[in-house]
C-alpha positions in Angstrom: 86.1 8.1 12.6 83.9 11.1 13.4 82.1 11.5 16.7 78.7 10.7 15.1 80.0 7.4 13.6 81.6 6.4 16.9 78.4 7.1 18.8 76.3 5.1 16.2 78.6 2.1 16.6 78.2 2.3 20.4 74.5 2.5 20.0 74.5 -0.3 17.5 76.4 -2.8 19.7 80.0 -1.8 20.0 82.8 -3.7 18.1 81.6 -3.6 14.5 84.0 -4.6 11.7 84.7 -1.8 9.3 83.0 -3.7 6.5 79.9 -4.4 8.6 77.9 -1.7 6.9 76.0 -1.1 3.7 77.4 0.2 0.5 75.5 2.2 -2.1 75.1 -0.7 -4.6 73.9 -3.1 -1.9 71.3 -0.7 -0.7 70.0 0.0 -4.2 69.7 -3.8 -4.8 67.6 -4.0 -1.6 65.5 -1.1 -2.8 64.7 -3.2 -5.9 63.3 -5.8 -3.5 61.3 -3.3 -1.4 64.1 -3.4 1.2 63.3 -6.9 2.2 66.1 -8.3 4.3 67.4 -4.9 5.4 69.5 -5.2 8.6 68.7 -2.3 10.9 71.9 -2.9 12.9 74.0 -2.9 9.8 72.1 0.2 8.5 72.9 2.1 11.7 76.6 1.6 11.0 76.4 3.0 7.5 77.7 6.6 6.9 75.1 9.3 6.6 76.6 10.4 3.3 76.1 6.9 1.8 72.5 6.7 3.1 71.8 10.2 1.7 72.9 9.2 -1.8 70.4 6.4 -1.6 67.6 8.5 -0.1 67.6 11.1 -2.9 67.2 8.3 -5.5 64.1 6.8 -3.9 60.6 7.6 -5.0 58.9 10.2 -2.8 56.5 7.6 -1.4 59.5 5.4 -0.4 61.6 8.0 1.3 59.5 8.2 4.5 59.5 4.4 4.8 63.2 4.3 4.5 63.7 6.9 7.2 61.4 5.0 9.5 64.2 2.4 9.7 66.7 5.0 11.0 67.0 6.8 14.3 66.0 10.5 14.5 69.7 11.4 15.1 70.9 9.5 12.0 68.1 10.8 9.9 69.1 14.3 11.0 72.7 13.7 10.0 71.6 12.5 6.6 69.4 15.6 5.9 72.2 18.0 7.1 74.6 16.3 4.6 72.2 16.6 1.6 71.7 19.8 -0.4 69.0 21.8 1.3 66.5 21.5 -1.6 66.7 17.7 -1.4 66.4 17.7 2.4 63.3 20.0 2.3 61.6 17.7 -0.2 62.3 14.7 2.0 61.1 16.6 5.2 57.7 17.4 3.7 57.1 13.7 3.0 57.2 12.9 6.7 54.5 13.2 9.3 54.9 16.4 11.3 55.9 14.7 14.6 58.7 12.8 12.9 59.8 15.9 11.0 59.9 17.9 14.3 61.9 15.2 16.1 64.5 15.2 13.3 64.7 19.0 13.2 65.3 19.0 17.0 68.4 16.8 16.4 70.0 19.4 14.1 72.2 22.3 14.9 70.1 25.6 14.4 72.1 26.6 11.3 71.5 23.2 9.7 67.8 23.3 10.6 67.5 26.8 9.2 69.3 25.7 6.0 66.7 23.1 5.4 63.6 25.0 6.6 64.5 27.9 4.4 63.7 25.8 1.4 60.1 24.9 2.5 57.0 26.7 1.2 55.7 29.4 3.5 52.8 27.2 4.6 54.9 24.1 5.4 57.5 26.3 7.2 55.0 28.1 9.4 53.2 24.9 10.2 56.3 23.1 11.4 57.8 26.1 13.2 54.5 26.7 14.9 54.7 23.2 16.5 58.3 23.7 17.8 59.0 24.9 21.3 58.8 28.7 21.4 62.5 29.2 22.0 63.6 26.8 19.2 61.1 28.4 16.8 62.4 31.9 17.7 66.0 30.8 17.1 65.1 29.5 13.6 63.0 32.6 12.7 66.0 34.8 13.8 68.3 32.9 11.5 65.8 32.9 8.6 65.5 36.7 8.9 69.0 36.9 7.3 69.7 36.3 3.6 71.0 32.8 3.0 74.2 34.1 1.5 75.1 36.3 4.4 77.1 35.6 7.6 73.8 35.7 9.6 72.3 33.1 7.2 75.1 30.5 7.8 76.1 31.2 11.4 75.1 29.1 14.5 73.8 31.0 17.5 75.5 28.4 19.8 78.4 30.5 20.9 80.9 29.9 23.7 80.2 33.2 25.6 81.7 34.2 28.9 80.9 37.4 30.7 83.9 39.7 31.5 82.6 39.9 35.1 82.6 36.2 35.7 85.4 34.4 37.5 87.4 31.6 35.9 85.6 29.1 38.1 82.2 30.4 37.0 83.2 30.2 33.4 84.4 26.7 33.7 81.2 25.6 35.5 79.2 27.1 32.7 81.2 25.2 30.1 80.7 22.0 31.9 77.0 22.6 32.1 76.5 23.7 28.4 79.5 22.3 26.7 77.6 19.7 24.7 75.6 22.5 23.0 78.6 24.5 22.0 81.0 24.3 19.0 84.7 25.0 18.9 85.4 25.0 22.6 89.1 26.0 22.1 88.1 29.7 21.9 85.7 31.5 24.3 84.3 34.9 23.4 84.1 37.5 26.2 81.1 39.8 26.2 80.1 42.8 28.4 76.8 43.3 30.1 75.2 44.5 26.8 76.4 41.4 24.9 79.0 43.3 23.0 82.1 41.4 22.0 85.1 42.7 23.9 87.7 40.0 23.6 88.5 36.3 23.6 90.0 33.7 25.9 91.5 30.4 24.8 90.6 27.3 26.7 94.3 26.7 27.5 94.5 30.2 29.1 91.3 29.6 31.1 92.6 26.3 32.6 95.9 27.9 33.5 94.3 30.9 35.3 93.5 31.1 39.0 89.9 30.2 39.8 89.1 33.6 41.4 90.5 35.7 38.5 88.1 37.7 36.5 87.7 37.0 32.8 88.5 40.6 32.2 92.0 40.0 33.6 92.9 37.2 31.3 91.1 38.0 28.0 92.8 39.0 24.8 91.1 42.3 23.7 92.3 42.0 20.1 89.7 40.0 18.4 90.8 39.5 14.8 88.5 38.3 12.1 85.0 39.2 13.3 82.3 39.9 10.7 78.9 41.5 10.7 75.7 39.5 10.2 75.0 41.3 6.9 78.4 40.6 5.4 78.5 38.0 2.6 79.2 34.4 3.3 82.1 34.6 0.9 83.6 37.4 3.0 83.4 35.2 6.1 85.3 32.5 4.3 87.9 35.0 3.2 88.2 36.4 6.7 88.8 32.9 8.1 91.5 32.2 5.5 93.2 35.6 6.2 93.2 35.2 10.0 93.9 31.5 10.0 91.3 30.9 12.7 88.8 28.0 13.3 85.8 30.2 13.8 84.6 33.7 13.0 82.5 35.6 15.5 79.4 37.3 14.0 78.2 40.7 15.3 75.0 42.6 14.8 74.8 46.4 14.1 75.4 47.2 17.8 78.5 45.1 18.1 76.7 42.3 20.0 77.8 38.8 19.5 75.0 36.9 17.8 76.7 33.8 16.5 79.8 32.1 15.0 80.7 30.5 11.7 82.9 27.5 12.1 85.4 25.9 9.8 83.1 23.1 8.7 80.5 25.8 7.6 83.2 27.6 5.6 84.1 24.4 3.8 80.4 24.2 2.7 80.5 27.8 1.7 83.6 27.3 -0.5 82.3 24.1 -2.0 78.9 25.7 -2.9 80.6 28.8 -4.2 83.0 26.9 -6.4 80.2 24.7 -7.7 78.0 27.7 -8.4 80.7 29.6 -10.2 81.7 26.7 -12.3 78.1 26.1 -13.4 77.0 29.6 -14.1 80.3 30.2 -15.9 78.9 28.0 -18.6 75.3 29.0 -18.3 73.9 26.2 -16.2 71.7 26.8 -13.1 73.7 27.9 -10.1 72.1 25.2 -7.8 71.4 22.6 -10.5 72.6 19.1 -10.1 72.8 16.0 -12.3 69.7 14.4 -10.7 67.3 17.4 -11.4 64.2 16.8 -13.4 64.4 17.5 -17.2 62.0 20.5 -17.0 63.9 22.2 -14.2 67.3 21.9 -16.1 65.8 23.0 -19.4 64.3 26.2 -17.8 67.7 27.0 -16.1 69.9 26.4 -19.2 67.8 27.6 -22.1 68.0 31.3 -21.5 71.7 31.3 -21.8 71.6 28.9 -24.7 69.4 31.4 -26.5 71.9 34.2 -25.7 74.7 31.9 -27.0 72.6 31.5 -30.2 72.6 35.2 -30.6 76.3 35.6 -30.0 77.1 32.7 -32.4 74.9 34.4 -35.0 77.2 37.4 -34.8 80.1 35.2 -35.7 78.1 33.6 -38.5 77.3 37.0 -39.8 81.0 37.9 -40.0 81.7 34.7 -42.0 78.9 35.5 -44.4 80.6 38.8 -45.3 83.5 36.7 -46.7 81.4 34.1 -48.4 82.6 34.8 -51.9 86.3 34.9 -50.8 85.9 31.6 -49.0 84.4 30.0 -52.1 87.6 31.0 -53.9 89.9 30.1 -51.0 88.5 27.1 -49.3 91.7 26.7 -47.4 90.5 29.6 -45.2 87.5 27.5 -44.0 89.8 24.6 -43.1 92.0 26.7 -40.7 89.3 29.0 -39.4 88.4 26.8 -36.4 92.1 26.6 -35.5 92.1 30.3 -34.7 88.9 30.3 -32.7 89.6 27.2 -30.8 93.1 28.3 -29.6 91.7 31.8 -28.9 88.9 30.4 -26.8 91.2 28.2 -24.7 93.6 31.1 -24.1 90.8 33.4 -23.1 89.3 30.7 -20.8 92.6 30.4 -19.0 92.7 34.1 -18.3 89.0 34.1 -17.4 89.5 31.4 -14.7 92.4 33.2 -13.1 90.6 36.6 -13.2 87.4 35.2 -11.6 89.4 33.6 -8.9 91.2 36.8 -8.2 88.0 38.8 -8.0 86.4 36.2 -5.7 89.4 36.2 -3.3 89.7 40.0 -3.2 93.2 39.9 -4.9 92.0 42.3 -7.6 92.1 45.7 -5.9 91.3 49.2 -7.0 94.1 50.5 -9.2 95.1 47.0 -10.3 92.9 47.0 -13.5 95.2 48.7 -16.0 98.3 46.6 -14.9 96.3 43.4 -15.0 94.9 44.1 -18.5 98.3 45.0 -19.8 100.0 41.8 -18.4 97.2 39.5 -19.6 97.4 41.1 -23.0 101.1 40.4 -23.2 100.6 36.9 -21.9 98.2 36.2 -24.7 100.5 37.9 -27.2 103.5 35.8 -26.3 101.4 32.6 -26.2 100.1 33.6 -29.7 103.7 34.0 -31.0 104.7 30.5 -29.7 101.6 28.6 -30.8 101.3 30.7 -34.0 104.8 29.8 -35.1 104.2 26.1 -34.7 100.8 26.3 -36.5 102.3 28.5 -39.3 105.1 26.1 -40.0 102.9 23.1 -39.9 100.2 24.7 -42.2 102.9 26.0 -44.6 104.3 22.6 -45.0 100.8 21.1 -45.4 99.6 23.6 -48.0 102.9 24.4 -49.6 101.9 28.1 -49.3 103.9 30.3 -46.9 101.2 33.0 -47.1 98.7 30.7 -45.5 101.1 30.1 -42.6 101.7 33.9 -42.3 98.0 34.6 -42.1 97.6 31.9 -39.4 100.5 33.3 -37.5 99.4 36.9 -37.5 95.7 36.0 -36.8 96.7 33.8 -33.9 99.0 36.4 -32.3 96.4 39.2 -32.6 93.5 37.0 -31.5 95.2 35.5 -28.5 96.3 39.0 -27.3 92.7 40.0 -27.5 91.7 36.9 -25.6 94.0 37.8 -22.8 92.5 41.3 -22.6 88.9 40.0 -22.9 89.4 37.2 -20.3 90.4 39.8 -17.7 88.0 42.6 -18.7 84.7 40.6 -19.0 84.4 39.4 -15.4 85.7 42.8 -14.2 83.0 44.6 -16.2 80.3 42.2 -15.0 81.3 42.9 -11.4 81.2 46.6 -11.9 77.6 46.2 -13.3 76.7 44.4 -10.1 76.5 41.0 -11.8 78.2 37.9 -10.6 81.7 38.0 -12.3 81.3 34.3 -13.3 77.8 34.8 -14.8 78.1 33.1 -18.2 81.4 35.0 -18.8 82.5 32.2 -21.1 79.6 32.8 -23.5 80.6 36.5 -23.8 84.2 35.6 -24.1 83.4 33.2 -26.9 81.5 35.9 -28.8 84.4 38.3 -28.7 87.2 35.9 -29.5 85.3 33.9 -32.2 83.8 36.9 -33.9 87.0 39.0 -33.9 89.3 36.0 -34.4 87.4 34.9 -37.5 87.3 38.4 -38.9 91.0 39.0 -38.4 91.9 35.6 -40.0 89.6 36.0 -43.0 90.6 39.6 -43.6 94.3 38.7 -43.4 93.8 35.7 -45.6 92.0 37.7 -48.3 94.7 40.3 -48.2 97.6 37.9 -48.4 96.1 35.3 -50.8 93.9 37.2 -53.2 
């Protein structure tokens, strides 16, 4: 059980049975009855994630009423768990005083995550009513792009000055510990706020009280990032260094925040979701509950591009219309070539995009990668082509049909391997996201060329 859930049980009355909370279906049934019979005590024991899934399904006019039944702390936990767009929509439904109380319960990075999605008027109105220091903290975070280290960091850092004694550092931790994250590592700064090293909590406790932090710090700080680095780079740094937090520095080397492991999990989840969706032409931040108009606007541009690429394939087939009329067997097996080619190319595409995202594809690797992926496709084509050729030869009693299928599958799948590696690489070199609808372009190449190869070979061998 997390700290938040344990604290809620304590607030709710102590020894609650694990089943003494609401489930999603039960809450939705109560919603159908205007939440009559809702038990506030039982509600306080329900996980924020479960409550959030209910909240986003309520009508806008019912959301504020539902949140009135929750404490500010629990409401804050729900909003920090939801996608930022959903949290922002809920926040603007609330009266300003309730919205401000909820924001004050959130970590600065979570609050900035939500406030960033508000309209300028709503954002300035709410921030203008916050205490000056809190508003400044949020404005500082909002000054960074949302996909950078500065945009996902928290300014609550475990700082200790190199000139402090161990006793002074411990006293500061006792005083401010509740406001800090990841207390197992403390970051040592100099008088100008520049990061000069780190101290583990274990080392701090073992040291003598009158020792200076400068005497016990580790000057080798691995895995720091700059505030303008991408969020993906922060995640990669944490994975490479196997650490629980990444210190974030400004242009002067001053420590301005940290990104913790839970933030990195969110970064990786969002990145994986985004890449998967845009790979197939859906909106990067689209979800299944979005309105019809929003999804249509996000999807249709790529569907229109797909229409154009499919038209190229149709044009190729039209060149062989007369031959297909004489050899209808070609039309029967044409989809076999394109389907296997698309699947083989998709496999390479997935591996290539992952390698680019994780930085495994380095300068000088391109030629070797393209050659290897081409041969992988080639050998896969030989294996599946032999099976398909034998089966089609037996079915049609025509060995030339089998030969045409075999040769077309070998050539097309070799091309698929090359295209699956090259397309995301070229997109990246053109400063596009490597996953940006790469599958649509791959399908155009493999289907168009695959059909042309098969129809050309078929005509040559059978006519």
